[in-house]
KOLZA-889250 format. One record per residue: residue in one letter; x negated, y, z negated of N, C-alpha, C, O in turn. Coordinates in Angstrom, 1 decimal, padded with zeros to 4 digits. Example, Ala and Ser with C-alpha at 12.3 -4.5 7.8 and 13.67 -1.06 7.14 Angstrom:
2
REC type    n_u    n_v    n_w   ca_u   ca_v   ca_w    c_u    c_v    c_w    o_u    o_v    o_w
REC    a -013.2 -005.7 -007.8 -012.3 -004.5 -007.8 -013.2 -003.3 -007.8 -014.2 -003.3 -008.5
REC    s -012.8 -002.2 -007.1 -013.7 -001.1 -007.1 -012.9  000.0 -007.9 -013.4  001.1 -008.0
//
This chain:
212
REC type    n_u    n_v    n_w   ca_u   ca_v   ca_w    c_u    c_v    c_w    o_u    o_v    o_w
REC    m  020.9 -006.6  002.2  019.5 -006.4  002.5  019.2 -005.0  003.0  019.5 -004.7  004.1
REC    p  018.6 -004.2  002.1  018.3 -002.7  002.4  017.4 -002.8  003.6  016.4 -003.6  003.6
REC    e  017.6 -001.9  004.6  016.6 -001.7  005.7  016.5 -000.2  005.9  017.6  000.5  005.9
REC    f  015.3  000.4  006.2  015.1  001.7  006.6  014.2  001.7  007.8  013.1  001.1  007.7
REC    a  014.6  002.3  008.8  013.8  002.4  010.0  012.6  003.2  009.8  011.5  003.0  010.4
REC    l  012.7  004.3  008.8  011.6  005.1  008.6  011.3  006.1  009.6  010.1  006.5  009.7
REC    t  012.3  006.5  010.5  012.1  007.5  011.5  012.1  008.9  010.9  011.6  009.9  011.5
REC    t  012.8  008.9  009.8  012.8  010.3  009.0  012.7  009.7  007.5  012.7  008.5  007.1
REC    l  012.6  010.8  006.7  012.5  010.5  005.2  013.8  010.1  004.6  014.7  011.0  004.7
REC    p  014.0  008.9  004.1  015.3  008.6  003.6  015.8  009.5  002.5  015.1  010.0  001.6
REC    a  017.2  009.7  002.6  017.8  010.6  001.6  017.6  010.1  000.2  017.7  008.9  000.0
REC    g  017.3  011.0 -000.7  017.1  010.6 -002.0  015.6  010.2 -002.4  015.3  009.8 -003.6
REC    s  014.7  010.2 -001.4  013.4  009.8 -001.7  012.6  011.0 -002.5  013.1  012.2 -002.4
REC    r  011.6  010.6 -003.2  010.8  011.6 -003.8  009.3  011.5 -003.4  008.8  010.4 -003.2
REC    l  008.6  012.7 -003.3  007.3  012.7 -002.9  006.4  012.9 -004.2  006.6  013.7 -005.0
REC    r  005.3  012.1 -004.3  004.4  012.2 -005.4  003.0  012.3 -004.8  002.4  011.3 -004.4
REC    s  002.4  013.5 -004.7  001.0  013.8 -004.3  000.8  013.6 -002.8 -000.3  013.5 -002.3
REC    v  001.9  013.4 -002.1  001.8  013.1 -000.6  002.9  014.0  000.2  003.9  014.5 -000.3
REC    s  002.5  014.2  001.5  003.5  014.7  002.4  004.2  013.6  003.3  003.5  012.6  003.4
REC    a  005.3  013.8  003.8  005.9  012.8  004.6  006.8  013.5  005.7  007.7  014.3  005.4
REC    d  006.4  013.2  006.9  007.1  013.8  008.1  007.4  012.8  009.2  006.6  011.9  009.4
REC    p  008.4  013.0  010.0  008.6  012.2  011.2  007.5  012.4  012.1  006.9  013.5  012.2
REC    a  007.1  011.3  012.9  006.0  011.3  013.8  006.2  010.1  014.9  007.1  009.3  014.7
REC    r  005.4  010.1  015.8  005.4  009.0  016.8  004.0  008.6  017.0  003.2  009.5  017.1
REC    v  003.8  007.4  016.9  002.5  006.7  017.1  002.4  005.5  017.5  003.3  004.7  017.1
REC    a  001.5  005.0  018.4  001.4  003.7  019.0  002.8  003.1  019.6  003.1  002.0  019.4
REC    g  003.5  004.1  020.2  004.7  003.8  020.9  005.8  003.7  020.0  006.9  003.1  020.3
REC    r  005.8  004.2  018.8  007.0  004.0  017.8  007.2  005.3  017.1  006.3  006.1  016.7
REC    d  008.5  005.5  016.8  008.8  006.6  015.8  008.7  006.0  014.5  009.0  004.8  014.2
REC    a  008.1  006.8  013.5  007.7  006.4  012.2  007.8  007.6  011.2  008.1  008.7  011.6
REC    l  007.4  007.3  010.0  007.2  008.2  009.0  005.7  008.4  008.6  005.1  007.5  008.1
REC    r  005.2  009.5  008.8  003.8  009.7  008.6  003.5  010.3  007.1  004.2  011.3  006.7
REC    v  002.6  009.6  006.4  002.5  009.9  005.0  000.9  010.0  004.8  000.1  009.2  005.2
REC    s  000.6  011.1  004.1 -000.8  011.5  003.8 -000.8  012.2  002.5  000.1  012.9  002.1
REC    l -001.9  012.1  001.8 -002.2  013.0  000.6 -002.1  014.4  000.9 -002.4  014.9  002.1
REC    t -001.5  015.2 -000.1 -001.5  016.7  000.1 -003.0  017.1  000.1 -003.9  016.4 -000.3
REC    d -003.2  018.3  000.7 -004.5  018.9  000.7 -005.0  019.2 -000.6 -006.2  019.2 -000.9
REC    e -004.1  019.6 -001.4 -004.5  019.9 -002.9 -004.9  018.6 -003.6 -006.0  018.7 -004.2
REC    v -004.3  017.4 -003.5 -004.7  016.3 -004.1 -006.0  015.7 -003.4 -006.8  015.1 -004.1
REC    s -006.1  015.8 -002.1 -007.3  015.4 -001.5 -008.5  016.2 -002.0 -009.6  015.6 -002.0
REC    a -008.4  017.4 -002.3 -009.5  018.2 -002.8 -009.8  018.0 -004.4 -010.7  018.6 -005.0
REC    g -009.0  017.0 -004.9 -009.2  016.9 -006.3 -010.4  016.0 -006.8 -011.4  015.9 -006.2
REC    t -010.1  015.2 -007.8 -011.2  014.6 -008.6 -011.1  013.0 -008.3 -010.0  012.5 -008.5
REC    y -012.0  012.2 -007.9 -012.0  010.9 -007.8 -011.6  010.2 -009.1 -012.2  010.4 -010.1
REC    g -010.7  009.2 -008.9 -010.2  008.5 -010.2 -009.3  009.2 -011.0 -008.8  008.7 -012.0
REC    v -009.0  010.6 -010.7 -008.0  011.3 -011.4 -006.9  011.7 -010.5 -005.7  011.7 -010.9
REC    d -007.2  012.2 -009.3 -006.2  012.6 -008.4 -005.9  011.6 -007.2 -004.8  011.5 -006.6
REC    f -006.9  010.7 -007.1 -006.8  009.7 -006.0 -007.7  008.5 -006.3 -008.5  008.6 -007.3
REC    v -007.6  007.5 -005.6 -008.1  006.1 -005.8 -007.2  005.3 -006.8 -007.3  005.5 -008.0
REC    d -006.4  004.5 -006.2 -005.5  003.7 -006.9 -004.7  004.5 -008.0 -004.6  004.1 -009.1
REC    m -004.1  005.5 -007.4 -003.2  006.5 -008.3 -001.8  006.5 -007.8 -001.5  005.9 -006.7
REC    p -000.8  007.1 -008.5  000.5  007.2 -008.1  000.6  008.3 -007.0  001.0  009.5 -007.3
REC    t  000.3  007.8 -005.8  000.2  008.7 -004.6  001.1  008.1 -003.5  000.6  007.4 -002.7
REC    f  002.5  008.3 -003.6  003.4  007.6 -002.7  004.6  008.4 -002.4  004.9  009.4 -003.0
REC    v  005.4  007.9 -001.4  006.8  008.2 -001.2  007.6  007.3 -002.1  007.4  006.1 -002.0
REC    i  008.4  007.7 -003.1  009.2  006.9 -003.8  010.7  006.8 -003.1  011.4  007.8 -002.9
REC    l  011.0  005.6 -002.8  012.3  005.4 -002.1  013.4  005.1 -003.1  013.1  004.6 -004.2
REC    p  014.6  005.4 -002.7  015.8  005.2 -003.5  016.2  003.8 -003.5  017.3  003.5 -003.1
REC    l  015.4  002.9 -004.1  015.6  001.4 -004.1  015.1  000.8 -005.5  014.1  001.1 -006.1
REC    a  016.0  000.0 -006.0  015.6 -000.6 -007.3  015.3 -002.1 -006.9  016.0 -002.8 -006.2
REC    f  014.2 -002.5 -007.5  013.6 -003.8 -007.1  012.9 -004.5 -008.3  012.2 -003.8 -009.1
REC    e  013.0 -005.8 -008.3  012.2 -006.6 -009.3  011.5 -007.9 -008.6  010.3 -008.0 -008.7
REC    n  012.3 -008.6 -008.1  011.8 -009.9 -007.4  012.4 -010.0 -005.9  013.5 -009.5 -005.7
REC    g  011.7 -010.6 -005.1  012.2 -010.8 -003.8  011.1 -010.6 -002.7  009.9 -010.8 -002.9
REC    r  011.5 -010.1 -001.5  010.5 -009.9 -000.4  010.7 -008.4  000.0  011.7 -007.8  000.1
REC    i  009.5 -007.8  000.3  009.4 -006.5  000.8  008.5 -006.6  002.1  007.4 -007.2  002.0
REC    s  009.1 -006.0  003.2  008.3 -006.0  004.5  008.3 -004.8  005.1  009.3 -004.1  005.1
REC    v  007.1 -004.3  005.6  007.1 -003.1  006.3  005.9 -003.2  007.4  005.0 -004.0  007.3
REC    d  006.1 -002.4  008.3  005.0 -002.2  009.4  004.2 -000.9  009.1  004.8  000.2  008.7
REC    i  002.9 -001.0  009.2  002.0  000.0  008.8  001.0  000.3  009.9  000.4 -000.7  010.4
REC    c  000.7  001.5  010.3 -000.4  001.8  011.3 -001.0  003.0  010.6 -000.4  004.0  010.2
REC    s -002.4  002.7  010.3 -003.1  003.8  009.6 -004.4  004.1  010.2 -004.9  003.3  011.0
REC    r -005.0  005.2  009.8 -006.3  005.6  010.4 -006.9  006.7  009.5 -006.2  007.3  008.7
REC    l -008.1  007.0  009.8 -008.8  008.0  009.0 -008.4  009.5  009.4 -008.3  009.8  010.6
REC    r -008.3  010.2  008.4 -008.2  011.7  008.6 -009.5  012.4  009.0 -010.6  011.8  008.7
REC    a -009.4  013.5  009.7 -010.7  014.1  010.0 -011.6  014.5  008.8 -012.8  014.6  009.0
REC    d -010.9  014.7  007.6 -011.7  015.0  006.4 -012.0  013.9  005.5 -012.3  014.1  004.3
REC    a -011.8  012.7  005.9 -011.9  011.4  005.2 -013.5  011.4  004.7 -014.4  011.6  005.4
REC    p -013.7  011.1  003.3 -014.9  010.8  002.7 -015.4  009.5  003.4 -014.7  008.8  004.1
REC    d -016.8  009.3  003.0 -017.5  008.0  003.7 -016.9  006.8  003.2 -016.9  005.8  003.9
REC    f -016.4  006.7  002.0 -015.9  005.5  001.3 -014.5  005.2  001.9 -014.0  004.0  001.7
REC    a -013.7  006.0  002.5 -012.4  005.9  003.0 -012.3  004.7  004.0 -013.3  004.5  004.8
REC    r -011.2  003.9  004.0 -011.0  002.8  004.9 -009.6  002.7  005.5 -009.2  001.7  006.0
REC    a -008.9  004.0  005.5 -007.5  004.1  006.0 -006.5  003.2  005.1 -005.7  002.5  005.6
REC    f -006.7  003.5  003.7 -005.9  002.8  002.7 -004.5  003.1  002.9 -004.1  004.3  002.9
REC    a -003.7  002.1  003.0 -002.2  002.4  003.0 -001.5  000.9  002.7 -002.0 -000.2  003.1
REC    g -000.3  001.0  001.9  000.3 -000.1  001.5  001.7  000.2  000.8  002.3  001.3  001.0
REC    l  002.1 -000.8  000.1  003.3 -000.8 -000.6  003.1 -000.6 -002.1  002.2 -001.2 -002.7
REC    a  003.9  000.2 -002.8  004.0  000.0 -004.3  005.3 -000.5 -004.6  006.2 -000.4 -003.8
REC    y  005.5 -001.2 -005.8  006.7 -001.7 -006.2  006.8 -001.8 -007.7  005.8 -001.7 -008.4
REC    r  008.0 -001.9 -008.2  008.3 -001.9 -009.7  007.8 -000.6 -010.2  007.1 -000.6 -011.3
REC    i  008.1  000.6 -009.5  007.6  001.8 -010.0  008.4  002.4 -011.1  009.7  002.5 -011.0
REC    a  007.9  002.7 -012.3  008.8  003.3 -013.4  009.3  004.7 -013.0  008.7  005.3 -012.1
REC    d  010.3  005.0 -013.7  011.1  006.3 -013.4  010.1  007.5 -013.4  010.1  008.3 -012.4
REC    d  009.1  007.5 -014.3  008.2  008.6 -014.4  007.0  008.4 -013.4  006.2  009.3 -013.3
REC    g  006.8  007.3 -012.7  005.9  007.0 -011.8  004.5  006.6 -012.3  003.5  006.4 -011.6
REC    e  004.5  006.4 -013.7  003.4  006.0 -014.5  003.0  004.6 -014.7  002.0  004.3 -015.3
REC    q  003.9  003.8 -014.1  003.6  002.4 -014.0  004.0  001.8 -012.8  005.1  002.0 -012.3
REC    f  003.2  001.0 -012.1  003.6  000.3 -010.8  002.6 -000.7 -010.5  001.5 -000.8 -011.1
REC    e  002.9 -001.5 -009.4  002.0 -002.5 -009.0  002.0 -002.1 -007.4  002.8 -001.4 -006.9
REC    s  000.8 -002.6 -006.8  000.7 -002.2 -005.4 -000.2 -003.2 -004.6 -001.0 -003.8 -005.3
REC    v  000.0 -003.4 -003.4 -000.8 -004.1 -002.4 -001.0 -003.2 -001.2 -000.1 -002.8 -000.6
REC    y -002.2 -003.0 -001.0 -002.6 -002.2  000.1 -003.6 -002.6  001.1 -004.4 -003.4  000.6
REC    l -003.7 -002.2  002.3 -004.6 -002.6  003.3 -005.7 -001.6  003.4 -005.6 -000.5  003.0
REC    r -006.9 -002.2  003.8 -008.1 -001.3  004.2 -008.5 -001.8  005.6 -009.4 -002.6  005.8
REC    p -007.7 -001.2  006.6 -008.0 -001.6  008.0 -009.4 -001.6  008.5 -009.8 -002.4  009.4
REC    l -010.2 -000.6  008.0 -011.6 -000.5  008.5 -012.4 -001.7  008.0 -013.5 -001.9  008.5
REC    n -011.9 -002.5  007.1 -012.6 -003.7  006.5 -012.0 -005.0  007.2 -012.4 -006.1  006.8
REC    g -011.3 -004.9  008.2 -010.7 -006.0  009.0 -011.7 -006.9  009.7 -012.7 -006.4  010.3
REC    t -011.5 -008.1  009.5 -012.6 -009.0  009.9 -012.9 -009.0  011.5 -014.0 -009.4  011.9
REC    g -012.0 -008.5  012.2 -012.3 -008.4  013.7 -013.1 -007.2  014.0 -013.6 -007.1  015.1
REC    l -013.4 -006.3  013.0 -014.3 -005.2  013.2 -015.8 -005.6  012.7 -016.6 -004.7  012.8
REC    n -016.0 -006.7  012.3 -017.2 -007.3  011.8 -017.9 -006.3  010.8 -019.0 -005.7  011.1
REC    p -017.2 -006.0  009.7 -017.8 -005.1  008.6 -018.9 -005.9  007.9 -018.8 -007.2  007.8
REC    p -019.8 -005.2  007.3 -020.9 -006.1  006.6 -020.4 -006.5  005.3 -019.6 -005.8  004.7
REC    p -020.9 -007.7  004.8 -020.5 -008.1  003.5 -020.8 -007.1  002.4 -021.8 -006.4  002.6
REC    p -020.1 -007.0  001.4 -018.9 -007.8  001.1 -017.5 -007.2  001.7 -016.4 -007.7  001.4
REC    r -017.7 -006.2  002.5 -016.5 -005.5  002.9 -015.6 -006.4  003.8 -014.4 -006.2  003.9
REC    d -016.2 -007.5  004.4 -015.4 -008.5  005.2 -014.4 -009.2  004.4 -013.4 -009.7  004.9
REC    k -014.5 -009.2  003.1 -013.7 -009.9  002.1 -012.9 -008.9  001.3 -012.4 -009.1  000.2
REC    r -012.7 -007.7  001.9 -012.0 -006.7  001.1 -011.1 -005.9  001.9 -011.2 -004.7  001.8
REC    a -010.2 -006.5  002.7 -009.3 -005.9  003.6 -007.9 -005.7  003.0 -007.2 -004.9  003.5
REC    i -007.6 -006.4  002.0 -006.4 -006.3  001.3 -006.6 -006.4 -000.3 -007.4 -007.1 -000.8
REC    q -005.8 -005.5 -000.9 -006.1 -005.4 -002.4 -004.8 -005.3 -003.1 -003.8 -004.7 -002.6
REC    y -004.7 -006.0 -004.3 -003.6 -005.9 -005.2 -004.2 -005.0 -006.4 -005.4 -005.2 -006.7
REC    f -003.4 -004.2 -007.0 -003.7 -003.5 -008.3 -002.5 -003.2 -009.1 -001.4 -003.1 -008.5
REC    a -002.6 -003.0 -010.4 -001.6 -002.6 -011.3 -001.9 -001.4 -011.9 -002.9 -001.3 -012.7
REC    y -001.2 -000.3 -011.8 -001.5  000.9 -012.4 -000.7  001.0 -013.8  000.5  000.6 -013.9
REC    p -001.4  001.5 -014.8 -002.7  002.2 -014.9 -003.8  001.4 -015.3 -005.0  001.7 -015.1
REC    d -003.6  000.3 -015.8 -004.7 -000.5 -016.5 -005.6 -001.4 -015.5 -006.8 -001.6 -015.8
REC    w -005.1 -001.7 -014.4 -005.8 -002.7 -013.6 -006.0 -002.1 -012.2 -005.4 -002.6 -011.3
REC    k -006.8 -001.1 -012.0 -007.1 -000.6 -010.7 -008.3 -001.5 -010.1 -008.8 -002.4 -010.7
REC    f -008.5 -001.3 -008.8 -009.4 -002.1 -008.0 -010.8 -002.3 -008.7 -011.4 -003.4 -008.7
REC    d -011.3 -001.3 -009.2 -012.8 -001.4 -009.8 -012.7 -002.3 -010.9 -013.7 -003.1 -011.1
REC    r -011.7 -002.2 -011.8 -011.8 -003.2 -013.0 -011.5 -004.6 -012.7 -012.0 -005.6 -013.2
REC    l -010.6 -004.7 -011.6 -010.3 -006.0 -011.2 -011.5 -006.7 -010.5 -011.8 -007.8 -010.8
REC    r -012.2 -005.9 -009.8 -013.5 -006.4 -009.1 -014.5 -006.8 -010.1 -015.3 -007.8 -009.8
REC    e -014.6 -006.0 -011.2 -015.7 -006.3 -012.3 -015.3 -007.5 -013.1 -016.1 -008.3 -013.3
REC    v -013.9 -007.7 -013.5 -013.6 -008.7 -014.4 -013.2 -010.0 -013.5 -013.4 -011.1 -014.0
REC    h -012.7 -009.8 -012.4 -012.2 -010.9 -011.7 -012.8 -010.9 -010.2 -012.0 -010.8 -009.3
REC    p -014.0 -011.1 -010.1 -014.7 -010.9 -008.7 -013.9 -011.7 -007.6 -013.6 -012.9 -007.8
REC    d -013.6 -011.0 -006.6 -012.9 -011.7 -005.3 -011.6 -012.3 -005.6 -011.1 -013.0 -004.7
REC    a -010.9 -012.1 -006.7 -009.7 -012.8 -007.1 -008.4 -012.0 -006.6 -007.4 -012.5 -006.2
REC    y -008.5 -010.7 -006.6 -007.4 -009.8 -006.2 -007.5 -009.0 -005.0 -006.8 -008.0 -004.8
REC    e -008.5 -009.5 -004.1 -008.5 -008.9 -002.8 -009.1 -010.0 -001.9 -009.7 -011.0 -002.3
REC    s -008.9 -009.8 -000.6 -009.2 -010.8  000.4 -009.5 -010.2  001.7 -009.2 -009.1  002.0
REC    g -010.2 -011.0  002.7 -010.3 -010.5  004.0 -008.9 -010.7  004.8 -008.0 -011.4  004.4
REC    a -008.9 -010.1  005.8 -007.7 -010.2  006.7 -008.2 -009.6  008.2 -009.1 -008.8  008.3
REC    d -007.4 -010.1  009.2 -007.7 -009.7  010.5 -006.9 -008.4  010.9 -005.9 -008.5  011.6
REC    i -007.3 -007.3  010.5 -006.5 -006.1  010.7 -007.5 -005.1  011.2 -008.7 -005.3  011.2
REC    a -007.0 -003.9  011.7 -007.8 -002.9  012.3 -006.9 -001.6  012.2 -005.7 -001.6  012.0
REC    p -007.8 -000.4  012.3 -006.9  001.0  012.3 -006.2  001.1  013.6 -006.6  000.5  014.6
REC    d -005.3  002.0  013.6 -004.6  002.5  014.8 -003.7  001.3  015.5 -003.4  001.5  016.7
REC    i -003.4  000.3  014.8 -002.4 -000.7  015.4 -001.4 -000.9  014.3 -001.5 -000.5  013.2
REC    w -000.3 -001.5  014.8  000.8 -001.8  013.9  000.6 -003.1  013.2  000.3 -004.1  013.9
REC    i  000.6 -003.1  012.0  000.4 -004.3  011.1  001.7 -004.5  010.2  002.2 -003.6  009.6
REC    n  002.1 -005.8  010.2  003.2 -006.0  009.3  002.6 -006.6  007.9  001.9 -007.6  007.9
REC    l  003.0 -005.9  006.9  002.6 -006.3  005.6  003.9 -006.8  004.8  005.0 -006.1  004.7
REC    t  003.8 -008.1  004.3  005.1 -008.7  003.7  004.7 -009.2  002.4  003.8 -010.0  002.3
REC    l  005.4 -008.7  001.3  005.0 -009.2 -000.1  006.3 -010.1 -000.5  007.4 -009.7 -000.3
REC    d  005.9 -011.3 -001.1  006.8 -012.2 -001.7  006.5 -012.1 -003.2  005.4 -012.4 -003.6
REC    i  007.4 -011.7 -003.9  007.2 -011.4 -005.4  008.3 -012.1 -006.3  009.5 -012.0 -006.1
REC    r  007.7 -012.9 -007.2  008.6 -013.6 -008.2  007.9 -013.6 -009.4  007.0 -014.5 -009.6
REC    g  008.3 -012.8 -010.4  007.7 -012.7 -011.7  006.2 -012.2 -011.6  006.0 -011.1 -011.1
REC    t  005.4 -012.9 -012.0  003.9 -012.6 -011.9  003.3 -013.3 -010.7  002.1 -013.4 -010.6
REC    r  004.1 -013.9 -009.8  003.6 -014.7 -008.6  003.7 -013.6 -007.5  004.7 -012.9 -007.4
REC    l  002.7 -013.6 -006.7  002.6 -012.7 -005.5  002.0 -013.4 -004.3  000.9 -014.0 -004.3
REC    t  002.6 -013.3 -003.2  001.9 -013.8 -001.9  002.1 -012.6 -000.9  003.2 -012.1 -000.6
REC    a  000.9 -012.2 -000.4  000.9 -011.1  000.5  000.6 -011.6  002.0 -000.4 -012.4  002.1
REC    s  001.3 -011.3  002.9  001.1 -011.8  004.4  000.9 -010.7  005.3  001.5 -009.7  005.2
REC    v  000.0 -010.9  006.2 -000.3 -009.9  007.3  000.1 -010.5  008.7 -000.5 -011.5  009.1
REC    d  001.0 -010.0  009.3  001.5 -010.5  010.6  001.9 -011.9  010.5  001.6 -012.7  011.4
REC    g  002.5 -012.3  009.4  003.0 -013.6  009.2  002.1 -014.7  008.6  002.6 -015.8  008.3
REC    t  000.8 -014.2  008.4 -000.3 -015.2  007.8 -000.5 -014.7  006.4 -000.9 -013.6  006.1
REC    p -000.3 -015.7  005.4 -000.7 -015.4  004.1 -002.1 -015.2  003.9 -002.9 -016.0  004.3
REC    v -002.5 -014.1  003.2 -003.9 -013.7  003.1 -004.3 -013.5  001.6 -005.5 -013.3  001.3
REC    l -003.4 -013.4  000.7 -003.6 -013.1 -000.7 -002.5 -013.8 -001.5 -001.3 -013.5 -001.4
REC    d -002.9 -014.9 -002.3 -001.9 -015.6 -003.1 -002.3 -015.5 -004.6 -003.4 -016.0 -004.9
REC    l -001.5 -014.9 -005.4 -001.9 -014.7 -006.7 -000.8 -015.4 -007.7  000.4 -015.1 -007.6
REC    a -001.3 -016.3 -008.5 -000.4 -017.0 -009.4 -000.1 -016.2 -010.7  000.9 -016.4 -011.4
REC    e -001.0 -015.1 -010.9 -000.8 -014.3 -012.1 -001.3 -012.9 -011.9 -002.4 -012.6 -012.0
REC    t -000.3 -012.0 -011.6 -000.7 -010.6 -011.4 -000.9 -010.0 -012.8 -000.8 -010.6 -013.8
REC    k -001.1 -008.7 -012.7 -001.5 -008.0 -014.0 -000.6 -007.0 -014.7 -001.0 -006.1 -015.4
REC    a  000.8 -007.3 -014.4  001.8 -006.4 -015.0  003.0 -007.3 -015.3  003.3 -008.2 -014.5
REC    a  003.6 -007.0 -016.4  004.9 -007.7 -016.7  006.0 -007.4 -015.8  006.1 -006.2 -015.4
REC    p  006.7 -008.3 -015.3  007.9 -008.0 -014.3  008.8 -007.0 -014.9  009.2 -007.0 -016.1
REC    r  009.2 -006.0 -014.1  010.1 -005.0 -014.6  010.9 -004.5 -013.3  010.5 -004.7 -012.1
REC    r  012.0 -003.9 -013.5  012.7 -003.4 -012.3  012.2 -002.0 -012.2  012.0 -001.2 -013.1
REC    g  012.1 -001.7 -010.9  011.6 -000.3 -010.6  011.8  000.0 -009.1  012.3 -000.8 -008.3
REC    a  011.3  001.2 -008.7  011.4  001.6 -007.3  010.3  001.0 -006.5  009.3  000.5 -007.0
REC    i  010.5  001.2 -005.1  009.6  000.9 -004.2  009.0  002.1 -003.5  009.7  003.1 -003.2
REC    g  007.7  002.1 -003.2  007.0  003.2 -002.6  006.1  002.9 -001.4  005.6  001.8 -001.2
REC    l  005.9  003.9 -000.7  004.9  003.8  000.4  003.8  004.6  000.0  003.7  005.8 -000.1
REC    w  002.7  003.8 -000.1  001.5  004.2 -000.9  000.4  004.5  000.2  000.3  003.8  001.2
REC    v -000.3  005.6 -000.1 -001.5  005.9  000.7 -002.6  006.5 -000.3 -002.3  006.8 -001.4
REC    d -003.9  006.5  000.2 -004.9  007.0 -000.6 -005.8  008.1  000.2 -005.4  008.6  001.2
REC    i -006.9  008.3 -000.4 -007.7  009.4  000.1 -008.2  009.2  001.6 -008.5  008.1  001.9
REC    g -008.2  010.1  002.4 -008.7  010.1  003.8 -007.8  009.4  004.8 -008.2  009.0  005.9
REC    t -006.6  009.2  004.4 -005.8  008.2  005.2 -004.6  009.1  005.8 -004.0  010.0  005.2
REC    e -004.4  008.8  007.1 -003.1  009.1  007.8 -002.4  008.0  008.1 -002.7  007.2  008.9
REC    a -001.3  007.7  007.3 -000.6  006.4  007.5  000.8  006.6  008.1  001.5  007.6  007.8
REC    f  001.3  005.6  008.9  002.6  005.7  009.5  003.3  004.4  009.1  002.8  003.3  009.2
REC    f  004.6  004.6  008.7  005.4  003.4  008.2  006.6  003.2  009.0  007.3  004.2  009.4
REC    s  007.0  002.0  009.2  008.2  001.7  010.0  008.9  000.4  009.6  008.2 -000.5  009.1
REC    n  010.2  000.3  009.8  010.9 -000.8  009.7  010.7 -001.5  008.3  010.3 -002.7  008.3
REC    l  011.1 -000.8  007.2  011.1 -001.4  005.9  012.3 -002.3  005.6  013.4 -001.9  005.7
REC    k  012.1 -003.5  005.2  013.2 -004.4  004.9  013.0 -004.9  003.5  011.8 -005.3  003.2
REC    v  014.0 -005.0  002.6  013.8 -005.4  001.3  014.9 -006.5  001.1  016.1 -006.3  001.3
REC    t  014.4 -007.7  000.6  015.4 -008.9  000.3  015.2 -009.1 -001.2  014.2 -009.7 -001.6
REC    p  016.0 -008.7 -002.0  016.0 -008.9 -003.4  016.5 -010.4 -003.7  017.3 -011.0 -003.0
REC    s  015.8 -010.9 -004.8  016.2 -012.3 -005.2  016.5 -012.3 -006.7  016.5 -013.3 -007.4
REC    d  016.8 -011.1 -007.2  017.0 -011.0 -008.6  018.4 -011.8 -009.0  018.8 -011.8 -010.2
//
């Protein structure tokens, strides 16, 4: 079972549109990941928003369990629509142009009492490039996102159980998103630490349990 403390950038990792540096936050050593300034200054839907913006780890994965602790918050330059987006990407193609992802929106956590419909949009699945959040929301309202009791600036455990096109995402041990049919054909690929616009995210304690 591969495990990474993520106190430093693992050897063999690749950066795609992000920076990654050791940091200490909320009482823990972790890896800080954020979009580069160049990408942050780019174009919505082209450079950021459900795009391949991640640390690609030297791991091959198709089915099994991925677990990581995430603490995220807004950057000082975050746009109004930012929600401290951070999560996991998996089954990343070698060129980074295909992958699936589940990410958190901590500012939409139910404990913060966000206004509807944000209270049901704290966790999101998407499949790049064809099924990003906006298309999923239009075609399958409420099916690929859900509420969750999360918040910024605290450690949250995100665990994904993946088998073929079946996905269960749990937050701090509680299942919050259960999908019988995801939007990409199963394939073997890398795992990534994913962030989006306006986010400063910290990752710790990655554990991968393949079931291939």
